[in-house]
Every structure is written in structure tokens, then in C-alpha cells.
N, C-alpha and C positions, 0 to 999 in steps of 0.2 A: 363102534368106530368113533363115537363121540369121546369115549374115555381115552382111546388111543390118540386122538387129535389133542386132547387136553394134556396128555403126558408129553407129547412132542413139544407142545408150547412151553410147558414148564422147563423142559430140558434146554430148549433153545434160549429162553430168557436167562436161565442160569449160566449158560456158556457165554452169552453176550456180556453179562456182568463180570464173569471171571476173566474175560479177555480185556475188557475196558479198564479194569483195575486188577493187575495180576498179583497183587500182594496176597500172601497166604491168609486164609480165613476159615472159620468154622464151616462145617457142612450145612448146618441149619442155623438161621438167625432170624432177625426181625428187620423192619424197615429202619429203625434207629441204630441197630447193631447188626448190619447185614452179614449173611453168610453166603455160601455158594447158592443156597436156596433161602428165600425170605421167610419161610415158615417151617414148622415141623409137623404139618398135617400129614394124614395118611398118603394122599397123592404125592406130596413133596418127598416123603420118605421113599416111596416106590420109585419116583423119578431119580432120586439120588442113588438108590441101589443099582438102577440100570446104568447110570453114568459110571459108577465104579466098575460094574461088570464089563462094560464096553471099553473101559480105559479112557474115558473122556476127561476124567479128573483123577488125581492121585494125591496121596498124603505127601506133603513136602516139609512139614515142620510140626512142632508141638508148642502149645501154650501151657506152661506149667504154673500151677498154683500150690498152695500149701497142702491141699488134700488130693489133687488129681492132676493129670496131664490131659489137656484137650487137644486132639489131633487137628491140624490145619491143612487145608487142601488147596490145590491150584489146578489150572487147566493144563492139559497135555497137548502135544502136537495132534493127537487123534481128536481131541476136542475142538481144536482150531479147524481141522479138516471137516469136522461135523458141521461147524458154522458155515464155512465157505460153500459147502455143498447144498446147504438149505437156505441161506440168506446172503446172496452176493450183492446186496444193496449198498448204497453209499454209506449208510450209517454203520454197517459192519466194517467196511474198509476204514472208516474214520476211527472206529473203536480199536481196530487192529493197529493202525498207525500210532494212535495215542498210547496204547499199551507198550509198543516197542520203544517209543520215545521216552516213556517213563523208565523203562528198564535201562535204556542207554544212559539217561541222566543219573539214575541211581548208581550204575556201574562207575560212571565218571566220578561221582562224589565219593564212592567207596575207595577208588584208587587214589584220589587226592588225600583223603583222610589217612590212608595207609602210608603215603609218602611223608605226611606230616608227622605221623607217629614214629616212623623209622628215623626221621631227622632228629626228633626230640630224644629218642632212645640213644642215638649216637652222641648227642651233646651231653646227656646225663652220664653216659659211660666215660666221656672225657673228663667231666667234672669230678666223678668219683676217683678216677685214676690220679688226677692232679691232687685231690684232697688226700689220698692215701700216701702220696709222696711227701706232702707237707707235714703230716702227723707222724712220720717215721721217727721213732725215739732216738735221741742223740746218743752218740758213742761216748758216754761220760767216762768210761774207763780209759779209753785212748786219750781223751781230752785231759784228764787229770795226769796221766803219765807224761804227756807233752809239757804240761805246766810244771811238773816236778823236775823234768830234765832242764827246762829253761831256767828254773829257779836256782839250780845248783851250778849251772854253767856260768862262767865268768868270761865275758867277751873281752877281746883284746882292746886296749885303750887306743883311740885314734890320736895322732900327733896333735899337740896343743900349741897354739900360738900365743896363749896368754896364761897367766897363772890362775888356776882354779881356786875358789874359796876353800878354806879348810873344811873337810867333811865333818859331819857330826859323829857321835859315838856309833851310830849304826852304819856309818860309811856313806851316808847320803848328804850331799851339800845342801845347806839351807836354801840356796838359790834355786834348787830344783822345784820346790813347792811354789815359790814365788813366780818362777817362770811358767809353770803349768797354769796357775790361776790367771796370770796376765794373758797367756795365749787363749784360754777359755773365754775370758771376758771380751777380748778382741774378736774372737770368732762369733760370739753371741751377738755382738753389735752388727756384724756383717751378715750372719745367717741365723737369726733368732729361733727359727723353727727346726734347725738341723743340728743335733748334737755331734760331738767329735768322736770318731772311732778311737779305741784304745791303741791300736798299732800306730796311728798318726801321733797320738799324744806321747807314746813311748819314744818316738823319734825326736819329738820336741825336748823331752827330758834328757835324752842322750846327747843332744846338742849342747846342753848346759853341763852335763857330767858324762863324758864318753864311757867311763868305766862302770856306769850304773847297770846293775843286773835287772832282769825282769822281775825277780822276786822283790828287790828293793823298790822298784817302780810300783808294784802292787801294794807294798806296805805304805808308800807315800799316798796313794789313792785312798786307801782305807782310812788313814789318819785325817785326810782332808774331808772325806765323806762323814766320818764320825764327828768332826768339828763343824759340820753344816756348811762347808765352804764350796763343795761341789756335790753333784747328784749323779749317781750311776744308774744306768738303765739297761735292761736285758736285750739280748738278741732274740727276736721273736720268730724268725723264719726257721726252716729246716736246718739242722746242724751241719748237714753235708754241704750247705751253701756258705758256711762260715769261712771267710777269708782270714788267714793268719790266726788260726785258733789258739796258738800258743800265747797270744797277748790277752785272751779273754780271762775273766776272773770268775771263780765259782763263789757265789755268796748265797749261803743257804742252799736252795735247790734251783737257783737261777744262774744262768750264764751271762754275766755282765759284760757288755761290749761297747758301751757308749758312756760319755761323760759330758756334763755341762755345768757351768758355774751357777751358783744359787743367787 
């Protein structure tokens, strides 16, 4: 009978520990690294075997290492019933309450973490989609075709109210370059950090020489850039966002769309 009483005591203490802290643990442990049972002595092993046979505890997880996987156990509803039938004292009820509270708190934390992870995944998905749209390669074939068509097209001359200066050999009035530089200098004084878009600059040039073609306009810009009188800069956004692409210039592998005086 003494052995039976000792066995019941070992099982009761083990069930109380498993309920007070329901986190999965090894079947046998020590005081510093507790398991369901605090030791691996022969009585503890016998008590553990009885708990498994009666379904008071069950394997709920595994602790894996490089060489092996150690099973982890937790108390079952049958184990809780075992405790309530044998020790309905205040300490047991407090242990039960604390264990349920810990489980409830852990569940709330897991749910909050899951919501945060889902929100972060949603934001990352949107960032990836936006980035994919920005890095879409430009339609250089279509852009070059548009530039070629604009270069050979000769727009109709607008009515003039004054006599235009005599055009140079290439058909471009000398006043066009001067007007462009004057406009760029004035713009830089007003907005020093914002360059002028080429479509706007083309309209300025056409106001000086209405018969000016887009190809002639680009030639003027190249000459002024080579002379160090203006600086061209590229369009850095996605090409499908480029307004009035026919006014852009292809220089090397870049699509130039802005100009500013030097």
C-alpha cells in the first residue's frame, strides 16, 4: 500500500505541474529543467507509464535537435478530471485558473501576431506590384517610330504678324537658340530646382519659328548641349507615364526629357 500511495502522489504532483504550466515539456526532467516528472527514477518511470496508459497525459509536440527528436507531453482532459477528483482544494483551482489564463493570453498574442503578419504581407505585396510596374521596360521601338514620324513631318506654319529672321542653312532661325537660352535662364531664376520639359521648350521654339520641325528642334538642343550652354536630363519614371513622348530625345541609351541652362 505504501508503494501505491507513493505512486499516486507522484502522479498527482505531476498533473498539478502540467496544469499550472500547460506548455509542452519532456516526460522526465530535473528541478532546473522540469519535465512532466522531475526525475527519471524507477518510480517516476512507472508513474509516467501509468499516466500514458490511463490517458492522463499525451504527446503534443517534438523538440528536434541535430541528432534526435525528443517528444513533448501535456495534460489531457482526463488528467484534469484526475486532479479534480483527488484534490479539489483552493490551490488546484488557482492552478487551473492560472493555466487557462495563460492559454487565453497566449492565444490572444498569437492572434495579434497573425494579424500583424497578414498586414505586413499585404503591404509587401503592394510594394512588389508597384515596383514591378515601375521597372517595366520602355517601348523603345514605338518611341523611336514616333520620333521618326515627328522628324519627317512638317507642320503647317501659323500666321505671322511680323517678319521672321532669315533662317540659317539648316532652316533654323538663329533667334531660336537665343530664345531657348533666354527662356531657360528665366525659368531657372524662378524655379532653380525644376528643369523644363522638352514639350514646353518645343512650344517656346515654335513661338519664335512656327515652321520649326521636331527634328530641327532636337538638332538645336544637341548643338547647345555640345556647346555646354544647356544640360539634358533623362525621364526616370516608367515609360508608359511619359507625356508627349514624341518630344523626347534618345541620347545613347537614355530617353532625355528635361533641359536646363548651365
